[in-house]
N, C-alpha and C positions, 0 to 999 in steps of 0.2 A: 073484147075490143081493146082492152088495155094491153093485152099481149101483142096484138097487131100494132098498136100504137107504139109499143116499145121497140118494134123493129123499124120504126120510122115511117110507117104507113100513114098517109093523110086520110082524113075522114071519107073523102070520096072513094079512095081505094079500098078502105075497109068496107064501105057500103057495097061496092061491087063484089068483093070477095064473099061477103056474108049474105048477099041477095037482100039487102035492106035499103031503104031510102036514105039519102044523105041526111035529111032532117032527123030521122030516127037515130042514126049514128051520133050526130051532134048532140041530141038530147041525152042519149045514154052516156056519152063521155062527160057531158056537163054534170049529169047526176052523179057519176062516179067521183068526179072532182069534189063535189059538194059533200058527199057521204064520207069521203076519206079526209075531209078537212084540208085538202090540198090547195095550193095557190093557183095551179094550172095543171094541164094535162101531163106535162113532164114530171111535175111533183107527184101527181097521182100514180104514175108509172113507178117512180122511185119508191113510194110508200108500199105499193103492191109487191114489188120485188123484195124489199126488205122484210116484209111480213111473210114472205114465202108463198104468196097467192099465185104468182106467175113466175 
């Protein structure tokens, strides 16, 4: 999801691409932000890229 988010995809678009509900995508992105200690989704993407995860 962070990889799709890095391309600029919004949660609704990510949900459609991955065949998940919008709420699930929102929850997963929120969880990723928290686990990475990021301030927001953009910061989480930056951390993931810098760490070589995406």
